[in-house]
N, C-alpha and C positions, 0 to 999 in steps of 0.2 A: 916549186910549182911554177909553171910558166904563166905569163900575164893573161893569156887567153883562158886557161882553166880557172884562174882566180876570178876573172870577170864573170865567167859562166856560173861558178858556184855562188857568187855574190848575187847575181840575177835571180837564182833559185831562192835564195833567202829573202830577197825583196818580194818575189812572187808570193811566197807562202805567208810572210809576216805582214805584208802591207796590201798588196793588190787584191788578194782573195777576200780578206776581211772587208775591204772597202766595197768590193763588188756585191758581197752578201748584204751589207747594210743598205747600199743604193737600191738593190733589188727589192728589199723589204719596203723602202720608201716608195718605190714605183708602184708596188702592188697594194699600197695601204688601203685602197677603196674596197678591196674584196677579201681582206683577211684581217684578223685581230692584231693590229700592229704592235701593241705592247707585248702580247704573249709571244708572237713570232719573233720579234726583235730580241727579246730576252732568251728564248730558246736557241735561236741561231747563234747569237753571240756567246751565250754561256757554253753550249756544247762545243763551239769552235775553240774556245780557250781551254776547256777541259780536255778535249781530244788532243790538241797540239801539246798541251803541257804534259799529259800522261805519256804520249808518245815520246817526247823529249826525255822525260825521266827514265823510262824503261830502256830506251836506246842507250842513254848514257851509262846507266847502271851495268848494262851488258858489256859495253866497251871497256868500262872500268874493271870488271871482273876478268874479261878475256885478255885484254892487252896490258892492263895494269897489275893484274894478279893481287887484287885486293878488294875490299868490300866498300860500299858507299857510306862509310861511317868513320869517324875520327879514330875510333878504338882499333880498327883494322885497316889502316890506309894502304893504298896501292904501293907496291915495291918499285914499280916502273912508272915513268911519266908518260901519260897518254896524250897523244896528239891526233888520234883518228876519230872518225865518226863525229858526233856532236862536238867533241873537244877540238875538232879542227875549225869549227865555225865560231865558237864562243867559249868563254871561260865559265866554269861552274854551271854546266847545263842542267844538272839535277835541281839546283836551287831555282834556276829560271823556269824550269818545267813546273816545279811545285808552286811557284808564285803564280804562274798562269792558270794552273789547276784551281787554286784557291779563288782567284778572281772570277774564273768562269762558274765555279760552284755557286758563289753568292750572287752573281748576275742571274743565273738560271733560277735560283730560288727567290730572286728579288729581295734579298735581305739587306736592308740598309745598314743595320748594325754590323753585319758581316763585312761590308765594304768600308764602313766608317771605322771600325775597331779591329776586328780580327785580321783582316787582309793587310793593313799597313803595319801592324805590330809584327805579324809573321814575316813580312818582307824586310822590315828593319832588323829583326832578329837574325835573319839569314845574312844580311849585309854585315851586321856586327860580328857574327861568327867568322865570316870571310876576312874582314878587315882586322879583327882582333886576334885571330888565331891561324886560320887556314892559309892565308896568303903569306904570312910569316913563316909558317912551318914548311910550305912548299919551297920557299927560297933556301931554307936550311937543308932540306932533303935533296933538292935537285937544283943546286946552284948553277950548273952549266947548261941547263936545258932552256931552249927558246921557248918563250911563253906567248908569242904573238899568235893571234887567230885571224880567220878571214874577217870577222865582224869587229875587230879591234878598231878603235878610233885611229886616224891617221897620225903619224909622228909630227912633233912640233919642230921640224926642220924647215929650212928655207928652200928645200928642193921642189920640183914641180909635182903637183898632184896628178895621179894617174886616174883612169876611169874607175878603177875598183874603189879607191878611196873616196871618190865623189859619190858613188852609189852607196857605200856604206854610211857616209854622212847623211844622205837623204833618209836612209832607213832609220837611223837612230832618231833623227829629229822628228820625222813623221810618226814613228811608233810612239814616242812619248807624247806628242801632240794628240793623236787619236785617242790614246788611252786616257789622258787628262780630260779631254772633252767629254768622253763617255762617262767617266766617273763623276765629273762635276754636274753633268746634266742628270745623271741617275740619282745623285744624292741631293742636289740642290734644286733642280728643276727650274721652272720659270719663276725665279725669285723676283720680288718687287724691288725696283731700284729705290735707294734712299732718296735720290733726287735726280732730275734730268729726264730726258726723253730721247727717242731716236732722232737722227738727223733727217730733215726733209729735203730731198733732192728734187730738182726740176724735172728729172726723168723718172720713168717707171722702174722701180727696183723690186717689184713683188716676186719676180722669178728667183727662187731660192738658189738656183744653179749658177747665178752670178757669183756666188761665193766661191765657186770652183776656180775663178780667175786668180784669186789670191793664193789658192793652193798651187796652181801652176807656177805662179811667181816664186813661191817658196821652193818648189822643186828645181826651178831654173837657176837659183842662186849658186849652189855648189858647182854646177856645170860651167860657170863662168869664173870661179875662183881658181887661180892658177897655182899659187903656193900652198904647200902643205901646212905651214904654220898658221896662215890665215884661215884655211879650211878647218883646222883643229879649233881655233879660237872661235869660229862661227858656231861650231857644234856645241862646244862647252857652254858659250853664252846663251845659246838657244835653249839647251836643256836646263840650264840654271834658271833661265827666265820662265820656262814652263813649270818648273818646280815652285818657284815663288808665286806664280799665278795660281796654281793649284792649291798651294798652302793657304794663301790669303782668301781665295774664293770659297773654300770649305769653312774657314773660320768666320769670315765676314761677307756672306753672299750678297747682301744688299748693296755692298759697295764693289767688291772685287769679282763677282761672278757675272757682271752685266755685259761682258763682251760676248757671251753666248746669247743667241737670239731667243732661246727657250721654246724653239719650235724645230721643225724639220730642217736638217742641214747642219746641225751641231757637230756631227762627226768630222766634217771636213772644214770646219770653221777655223780660220787663221787669225789670231789676235794681232792687233797693230804692232805690239812691241816686237814680234818676230820680224815684221817688215822693216821696222826701224833698225834693228840689229843687222839685217841683211844689207840695207843701204849703207850703214856705217862700214861694213866690211868691204863693200864695192868701192867706196871712196878710198879706202886703203890700197885697193887694187889699182885703180886709175880714176882720175877725175871724171872722164867721159862716161865710164860705166856707172859711176856713182850718180851722175846727173840723170842718166837714162833710167836707172832703177829707182831713183828718187821720184821722178815724175810718175812712173808706173805706180809706186807705192802711194802717192797722194791719190790717184784715181781709185785704186783698190781700197784704200782706207776710207774714202767717202762712202763707198758701197758697203763696207763693213759697218760703218757707223749708222747707216740707214736701217740695218738689221739689228743692231744692239738695242737692249732695253733702255740704255742711257748713254748717249754719245758723250756726254761730259765725263761721266765716270770711266767710260772706256778709254778716252783720251788721257785722263789724269792717271789712272792706274798704269796704262801702257807707258806713259812717260816715266813714271817712277820705276817700273820694272826695267825699262830700257836703261836708265841711268845706273841702276845697281848691276844688272847682268852684263851690260856693255863695258863696265869698268871694273869687273870682278877682280882682275889682277892688281890694278891700282889700289883698290880697297883692301885687298889681302896684304899688299906690301906695306900700306900705311899701318894697318893693325899689327903686323908682324914687327915693324920698326918701333912702334910705340910700346909694344910688349917688351922688346929688348931694352928700350930705354928705362921702362919702369922696373924691370928685373935688375937693373944696376943702379937703382936710385936710393939704396939704403941710407937712412939718416937716423941718428940717435942723439938724445939729450940725456945727460947724467946729472941727477940731483942728489948728491950724497950717495946713499946706497940704492937709490932708485934709478932706473933707466927707462926712458920713453922712446919707443921705436916708431917710426913713421908708418910702418905697415898696419899698425893697429887702427889707424884712422879709416882705412878702407873697410875693415870689418865692422867698426863702429857705425860708420854711415850705413853700411848694408843692413845691419840689424835695426837701426832707426827707421830706415826706409821700409823694411818689411813689416815692422810692428805698426807703423803709422798707417800704411796702406791697408793692412789687415783690419786695423781698428776703424778705418773709414767704412769698410764693408759691413761690419757687424756692430758698430756703434760703441759708445763709451761703456756700456754694460759689460763688455767682454774685454776691455783694455787690460785690466790687471791679470785676467786669466791668460791672455796671450803673453804678457810679460813673464809670469811664473813659468809658463811652458817653455819660453825661450831660455830662462835661467837653467832649468834642469837639463835641457838639451845640450847646452854648452858644457855643463859640468860632466855629462856622460861622454861627450866627444873628447874631453881631456883624459878621463879614466880609460877609455878604450885605447887611445894612443899610448898611454903608459904601458899597457899590457903588451901591445904589439911592437912599439918602436922605442919605448923609454930606455935611456942609456945614460952614460956619463956625459955624452955630448948633447943629448936630447932630454933635458930635464922636464920640460913642459911642452910636449907635442900635442897636436889635436888631430882627431881622426873623424871623418865624415860618418862612417858606419857606426861609430859610437853615438853619434847624434840620433841615428835611427833607432838604436836600442833605447836611448833616453826617451824617445817618444812614448814608449810603453809606460814608463814611470811618470813622465809628465802628464800623461792622460789620467793616471790614477790620482795625481795630486789635483788636477783641475776638476775631476769628478768629485773629490772630497770637498772641494770648495763650493760645490752646488751648481757648477756650470754644465751645459750641454757639451760634452767632450767632442762630439762630431762636428759641431759648429766651429770649434777652435781648430781641429785638425784640418777640416776642409778649407778654411780661409787661409791658414798658414801654408798649406800645400799650394795654393794659388801663387803666392809670391815667393815661396822658397826657392825656385829656380833662379829668380833674379837676385835674391839675396846671396845665393851661392856664387853666382856669376861675379858679383861685386867682391865677394870674399876672395875670389881667385887673384885679384890684384895683390892681396897679401901673400899668396902663394908665389907669385912672380918675384916680389921683393925678398921674401924669406928664403926662396930657393926650394921649398918643398913642392912635391907634385911635379918636379921637373921631368923633362923628357930624356929619352936615350939619344944616342948619336945618330945624326943624319948627314948625308953627304951633299945634299942640295942647298945651296945658299939662298935660293928663293923660299925655302921652307924654314930653315933653322934659325935659332937665335943663340947669342953667346952671353955667358955670365962671366963677370970679372971681379965683382966686389968680394973681398975676403970674407965678409960676414955671411955671405950666401951659403946655404947648405951645399950648393953645387960645388963650390970651391972648398969648403971646410970639411965636408963629409964625403962627397962622391968623387972628389979630385978630378973634376971635369972643367976646370977653369979654361976659358978661351975656346972650348970645343962647340962645334955646331950641334945644337940639341933640338929635338922636336919641341915646339912651343905648346906643350900639352895643356897648360892652364888656359891658353888662348883657344885651343880646340874646345875645351869644356865651356868656356864663356859663350861662344858662338851657339853651341848645342843648347845650353841652358837658356839662352835668350829666346830661341825658337820654342822650346818647351813651355816657357812661361806664358806665351800668347795662347797656346793650346789650352792650358789649364784655366786661364782667365776666360776664354770663350766658353768652356764647359760650365764655369761658375755663372756666367751671364745667362746661360741657357738652362739654369736651374737643374743641373745634374746633382745627384746626392753626394754628400761629403765622402763616403767611402769610395765611390767611383773615382772622384778627383784625386784622392790620396793614392788609390790603387794605380791610376795612370801615371801619377808623379813618380811612384816607385819603379814602374815599368820602364818609362822613358828615360829617367835618369840612370837606371840600371843598364839599359842598352848602351847609352852613351859612355858610361863608366867602363863598361867591358872593353870597348874599343880604345878609350883613352889610356887605360892601364897597360895595354899591350905596347904602347909607345913610350911609356915612362921608364926612367933609368935610375930610380932610387935604389941604392945598394942595400938598404936595410929592410926592404919589403920581401918577405919570404916567398919562395916559389913552391907550389904544392901541385903535384901531379901534372907538371907542364904548364900550369897557369899561375899567374901571380895571385897572391892571396885575395886581393880586392877584386879580381875577376870572379872568383868563387862567390864573394859576398855580393857582387853585382848580379850573378845568376840567382842567388837567394832573394835579392831585392825584387827581381822580376817575378819570381814565383809567388812571393807574398803579395805583390801588387795584383797579380791575377786573381788571387783569393779575395782581396779587398773589393775588387770591382763587382763581385756578385753578392756582397752582403746586403740584405734587404733593410735599408735604413731610409726612412722618409725624409724628404727635403724640408729643411727648416727655413722659412722665409723671414728675413730680417731687413728692414729698411736701412740702407746706408746712411750714415750720419758721422759727424766729427765734433769732438768737444775737447775740453781741456784735459780730461783724464787720458784720452788717447794720445794727446801730444806729450804729456808728462811721462806716461809709460814708455813711449817710444824714445824719449831722451834718456830715461834711466836705463833702458835696455841697451841703447847705443853706447852709453858711457861704460856700462858693466862690460860689454863685449870688447870695447876698445882697451879697457884696462886688462881684462883676462888675456887677450891676444896681442897686446902691444906694449905692456908695461911689465918689467921683471926686476929681479935683484941680482945684478951681474956678479957680485962678489960672494954670493952664497953658493953652497954646494948641496943644499937641501932639495929633496924631491919637489917638483913644481916651481922651483925658484927661478930658473933661467930659461929663457925662450931659445937661446943659442949657446 
């Protein structure tokens, strides 16, 4: 395709995805005196999303059937690679369309739970299906097909950026920004700031359309970026920053949602962190451009702060988000290198017939951490119930792994899904002790993601849960220690592998804050547990697709634990609808909580870090 046609097609995409929605909302704002604004706004926006989403889905299905000679389902995939119609503009248009349709429906019906729960889980599930199966399957079935589309982000090369790549960059950043602003405003609204107030300027800033100046500033940025790699870096950092902002604003609105004015103008409101990221990129381009854009950013930031509910919180959150998103590659490189160092840090101490392995310290601390924090939330009265619950769960994780992975080389493996099965028996035991089972399950679910994340350090040292081969040195890590399963069982010593335990740590870290927020907002225990199963199941489905353990069975094209991850999501959906009342318990800490945490930590450290290396009995050796 020549450059002119490519630019024209990109302009059409910008027109339909950005300009028309912006005009509709501005029209609704302008006519707010004569119509019911909330009703008109939700109707216009809802039907816009539904109409465009349905049109995208139907068109994509038609092209898939006509040119791909297949059906829009994994059981009957197309025999030919489709690059026409919607597939010429973006990848996976059916999923994009369905996501837009779901968003539109819940906006139209003004359903907060639909936007809070159903929409993000639906979108996350589609992303997981693509990352964990379809993208990999497409590469296998069509290895020689070009997969770039009109709306793909620009390449990370040092070449000059063309007009098309600049327009696409504007499209992606504005699309995510507008959607984020709308969702946050719809769900959070005019939330009261934890502290602080708007900035008082000596000039009159009551005109809401002053906010458009920062929007024009943002649009101008990619037009002045010359290199493709800098343009790509700006887009990735901006989208990451918007995600972090949305994530924290929905979980902690009194702190992180204060960049929105809580009044007209939210749709085109540009938070300061996006301007900071833009100035940083401009300084990489040239010092002169950096200074000019920096001065403009100061002026526009002052205007933004005069509209914010809290100028202090807006500045603080923007600075933190800027530091994270603006240094995303440095942060990832640091985490990846630390993961590789830990993966080759095996140490052991032999005392007669007993061996102590250093990776047991990680899981021991994780269990101590989880029991202690859980005990704080529910008090000493539940300390021993939580300890018994943890014992049974660990035992069942060992029994499960014996069935799935046990062998001459693996005498005492552990499996996460065995722990989930153990929850049923642990619940019976806790109930028999006279405790409220839902209280225990709920509070353990809150901290379980962080306990699992800490436990993944053991996976790195032990070499279990390791990834498959990857060619990119910016992604992969290498294992060298002869004790690692990677070297002793999978025969992948020195190979670049996906750092799948690190992937899991990052995901579980984010999930933990979601569940803690639910607990702090008095959600019932089955709902918290159900969402724990759903979110961890979604993450595990993707993680498993990039794991490389030779002993894990493949069933019907998916790894065994991908099937169990799907089951986890389904069970979680059922748990979220169980009608169980919230039990209110005052957080407290005492000696029983501390002792139970210490006992649980020592037990776990012994179970997963101490073995009998000279024995050949079942459960004797960890390696």
